[in-house]
N, C-alpha and C positions, 0 to 999 in steps of 0.2 A: 174763667172761674178760678183756675189755679193761680194765675197772675194776681188776681184781686186778693186771694187768700194769702199769698206771699207778702204782698204790700201791707196788708192788715197786721200780719205777724210782726213785720219789721217795725211798723209804727208803734205797736204795743211795746216791743222791747225798748225802743228809743224813749217812749213816754215813761216806762218803768225806771230807766236809768236816770232820766232828768228828775223824776220825783224822789228817787232814793238818795241822791247826792247833792251836795251844795254847789252853788255857782262857782265858788273858788276851785273846788275839786274839778269841775268840768273844764274850767279855763286851763288848769294845769295839764289835764289829759289832752286837751286840744294842742297845747304848746308842745307836749311830748310827741304827739302824732305828727305835728308839723316838722319837728326836728328829725324824726325817723324817716319821713318822706324825703326830706332834703338830703339826708345821709345816703338813702338808697339811690337817689338821682345822681349824687356825686360819685358813688361807687360804680354806677353804670358808666359814667363818663370815663372814670379811671380804667375800667375794664376795656372800654373801647380803645383807649389810647394804648393800653398794654398789648392788646392783640394786634393793633396796627404795627407796633414795634416788632412783634414776633413775626408777622408776615413779611416785614422788611428784612429781618434777619434771614428768613428762609429764602427770599429772593436773592439776597446777596450771596448766600451759601451756594445756591444752585448756579448762579452766574460764575462764581469762582471755580466750582467743580467742572463746569462746562469748558472753561479755559484750559483745564488740565487734561481734557480727554479728547479723543478723536470724534469725528462727525457722527459715526454710528452710535456709540454709547451716549452721545449728547442727546440724541432724540429720546432715548430711554429715560434719561434723567429728567428731561423737560416734561415728558408725559406724566411723570409721577409727582411733579411739583404741583401743589394745590392751585397756584396762581395761573398755571397754563395747562392743567390736566384736562384732557378731553373726556368728559364724563358721559358723553352721548352713548347710550346703549343701542347698538345696531342690531337689526334682525339677522344680519349675516355676520360671519366672522370678521373681526377687525384685522388690520394689517400686521399687528403684533401687540405685545411680545409673544414669543412662543416658548413652550416647554417640551422637552422630550419625554418627561415622565410626570404623570399626575396620578395621585392615589388619594381617594376619599377615605378618611379614617373615622369610621362610624362606631366601631367597637372600642371599648376602653383598652383592651389588650393590644389591638393594632396601634393605637396612639402611643401607648406606653413603649412598645417595642420600637416604633419608628423614632420616638424622641431619644431614647437611650442609645439605640444603635447609631443614630446620626451623630450624637455627641462622641461616642467611642471612636467613630471613623474619622473624626476631624483631624486635619493635618496642619492647618495654618492658623485659623481663627474661629472663634465662636462668638456670635452676637445674639444676645437674648433680651427680650423686652416683654414684661408681663404686668398686668394690672394688679394681680394678687399673687404673692409668693408666701406660702405657709411653711412654718418650721415643723412640719409633720413628717410622716414616713417618706412620702414622695419628695417633699422639699429637702429632707436630709440626704436622700439618695442623690438628688440633682446636685446639691452642694458638694458632696464628697466626690462625685464624678468630675465636676468642674475643677475642683482643687487638684485632682489627679491629672487632668489634661493640662493644667497650668504647669505642673511639675515636668510635663513632657516638653514644655517650651512654647506652648500656643499662646496667642493673644486672645484674651477673653474679656468681654465687656457685658455688663448687665445693667439694664434700666428697669426700675420698678416704680410704681405710682405711690406717691406719698400718702394718699388716702386709702387706696385699695389694700395696700400692704401695711396698714397702720399697726396691726397686731403682731407683725413679724418682730422677733426678738433682735435686739442690737447685737447679741452674740453671734447670730447667724451672719450678719453683714461683716462683723469684725473678723470672723474666720475667713471669709472670702477675701477681704482686703489684705489680711496678714499673709495670705497665700500669693498675693500679687495680682489678683483679679481686680479690674477696674469696675467700680460700681457707681451709678448715678441715680439720684432720687428725682423723679419728675414731680415738680411742684411740692416740695416737702412742707409738712404742716408746721415745722418749727419757724417758718417765716411769719406765722402768727395770723391774727384775724384780718390784718391788712393785706394778706395774700389774695389779690383779686382773682387769681386763677384757680382758687380752691374749688370752685364749683365746676371747673372745666377739667375733667380727669382724663388721664391717658389710659384708655380702655383697650389699647392694642395688645395683641399677644402674638409674638413671633419668635422663631428660632432660626438663625441663619448659620450655615456651616460652610466655611471656605468660599463663600460667594457663589456656590454651585447648587446648594440644597437649602430649602426653607420649609418650615412647618408653621402654619398659622390657622386661626379659627377661634373657637369659643373656649377652649380649655386654658385655665390658669395652672399654676403650680400648686397642687394640693390634692389630698387623698380622694376627696369626693369627685374630682374631675376624672379620676381613673378607676372608678368602680366601687369605692367604699360606700356602704349604705349609711344614710344619715336619718335624722328624725323625720324628714319629709320624703324619705324613700331614696332609691338609687337615682343618681343623676345620669342623664343621657346628654351627650354632647357630640360635637362634630368639628373635625379639623381636616385640613388638606395638606398633603405633602407634594411639593413641587421641585423639579430639578430641570435645569437648563439655563439658557442665557437670560430668560425673563426674571431670574432671581435678582438681577441687577436693580430692578424696580423696587423690590422689597428691601434690598440693601440700602438704597437711597433713602427710604423712609426711616430706617433705623439710624443712619448716620445724621440725618437732619434732627431727629429726636435727641440724639446724643449731643448734638451742638446746642439744642434748646435747653437740655437739662444740665450739661456739663460746661458749655461754653468752649468746647474744644472742636476745632475743624479737622476732620479726617478726610483727606482727598486723594490719598495714595491709590494708584491704579491696582495695587495688589488686592484690594477689597472687591474688585470687579473682575469676573471671569468673562472676557469678551469673545473668546473663540471657542465656545462650547458648541459642539455639533448637536443640533436639534433634529434627531432622527424622525420623530413622530410629528413634530410641528403642531402641537396641541395649543390652540389660542386661549390664553387666560389673561384677562385685563385686570390689573391691580388698580383699585380706586381708593383714595384716602380722603378723609374729611376731618375737619376740626375747627375750633373757634378762631384759629389764625387765618382761615380762608375767607375771602369775601363772599364765597358762594357755598351753599350747603350741598357738597358733592354727593354725600351718601344719600340724602333725600332725593336728589335729582336722579341718582342711579336707580333707586327703588321705584321712583315715579316713572322713569323711562321703561323699566322692565314691565311694570303693570300695564302701561299704555301699549306696549308691544304685543301683549297677549291677544290671541285670537280664539283659543279653545279653553285652556286651563291655566290656573295659577295655584300653586301649592306654597304655603308659607308656614314655617315653624318659628315660633318666637316664645321666649319665656315671659316676656312683658309686652302686652298689646296696648300701647298708649300712643296712637298715631297722631300725626299733625293733621290739621284740617285739610290740607292739600292731598294727603295720602288717603284720607277718608273719601274725598271726592273721587280720586282715581279708582279706588276699589269699587265704589258704587257705580261709577261709569262703566267699569268692566262688566259688572253684573248686568247693567242695562243693555249692553251690546251683546249679551248672550254668553259671556265667558263664565266657566265654572270656577268660582273662587272658593278655595278651601283653606282655612287657617287652623293650625293645631297649637293649642296652649296647654300648659299643665294645670291640673286642679289644685296641686300643691305649689307653694312658692316659698322662697327664702326671704321675701319682703311682703309683709302683710298689707301695707298701703298700696304697693304696686299690684298685689293680687286683687284687691278691691277694685282698683282702677281698671285692671285688665278685664275683669268680669263685667264691669259697666260698659266698656267699649265693645266687648264681645256681644252683649245683648243688643246694642245699637246697630252694629253691623249685621247681626242676624236679621233684624227687621228690614234691612235693605236687600236681603237675599244672599248675603255671604254665609257660607256654611262654616260654622265655627265648632270645633270639637275640643273636648277637654280630655287630656291623657290622665288616666286614673291611677297608674301604678308607679308613681315617683315624680321626679322633677325633670322636665326637659329644658336644658340650657342651650340647645342648638339654635343657631341663627341661619336660616336657609330660605331661599326662594327658588322655585323651579317654574319656568314659563314654557308652556307647550312642550316641544321636544328640542328647543333651540338654545335657550339661555338658562343658566342657573347661577346662583351665588352662594358662597360660604364666606363667613367673615366674623367680625367681632361686634358688629352693630346690631342691637336689638331693633325690633320694629316698634320703636317708641320715640318720643320727642328727643330724649337725651341722646340716643344713638344716631338720630338723623341730623341734629342741629347743635348739640352741646359738647360732646366729648370727642377726643381724638380717636378715630376709628379706621378700619381698613376692610376692604372687600376683595375677594377673588371672584371675578365674573367669568364663568366658563362657557365657551361657545363650542360645544361638542355633544352630539346627540347621545353617545354612550354614557357620558358622565351625568347628563341631565336625567336620563332614565334611571341611573343608579340612585340619584337623589329622590326621584319620584317613588322608587321602590322603598327607599328609607322612610319616606313619609307614610307609605301604606302599611309598614310594619306596625306602626303605633295605632292604626285605625281600629284594629281588633280589640285594643285595650282602652278605647276612648268612647265618650258619649257626646252626642250632638247637643248643642245648646238650642233649645226650642224657642221659637218666637213668642214673646209674651203679648197677650191681647192688649193689655193696658200697662203703661209704665207707672210704677208706684211713685208716690210722693217722695219717699226717701231716696229712690234712685235718681229722681229729677234733681233734688237738692245735692245729692252726692256727686252727680255729674258736674254741676256748677262749681263745686269745691275742687274736684279733680282738675278741671280746666284751669283753675287759678294756680294750682301747684304743680302741674305736669312737667313744667320745665325743670323742676328739681327732683322728680321721681327717678 
């Protein structure tokens, strides 16, 4: 009945259009529509060729870097390259890489102290890469501290995304450059409308200190990420601090992004600390994904984690707009008896994404997934915890863009203590959340809205 009603409405609108306008006007509109479709098809071909060239550059860079390094580090670099990265999530610990120090930064003050103290302790170089950098209190403090460290003689490089940091003032960058800090814009908007990579953003967030310490996760550089209250409430986010030989993986990601943005190859061994003693040997697998990769490594990683679950899956994401394969994986997990719980915020910084998230939450709830809405602010964390074996913290949201569109990065942890920490982090928000109840009948507006969201979810 609903299908018949939809067809009747569509026929009515088409008849009304034909009746209201002349044949000449209709022919003009058809010609314009044809040209738009042709332009879109051409743009897609250009994008495909562009990302093929980027993938080729990445492969060349990794090959040259391998020639400069010994056999041991070569394995680390190869593992992080998209073209050869092993994204299979194992139920047991992988062979490496290992870190001797891992700290989950759940509280804003912990993250603030870790970031600023790491920068202050830097001795040789600082590499930073962020989607958003704001010229607010936190952004100004970071800028001043980087300038101070540059005066001490350190090498400092900064990558920011051309779209995410669009509102950053030119004066901010000029002050950094005048101090001698090297700055690169990833896919700058000044390249114009013909910039085929404009819809493929660099969503990574990382800070690397001396090749020994790194901090990565969901936080950008801005006041709201470190505790300042906004119109939608206080933001909650999640980062991870890593120390050890495994930092070489994260360093490789930065240096390849630097090459992509700046065209400058940095292959000196001084950026890699190869003889760090890993006392604890905590296994953390670094997984990267992006449009330059022939495979969707982030989606594959999430898919593998969900499929590996036997008892529980806990997911926190600000945007729930999953791919069809992820929906199937979550539903299959429920069918085999896994307790699947997803936490989303009731508030959002993106109204369209909020609407889409709520629609997908209702659909998954009908399949038996337990979806909860956090009531007291905005959760920006990106986290998955599976049983007591595997967990991930990263930059990728549980949405189409995070899994298939943007340049992203995950830290997958294989250690029971840290998995339990993240499960406890999930439970903290449960007392301030409400469960989304299953609706008996799906409303007509929800049905139409879902069809619309499916059409545009690649761009959300």
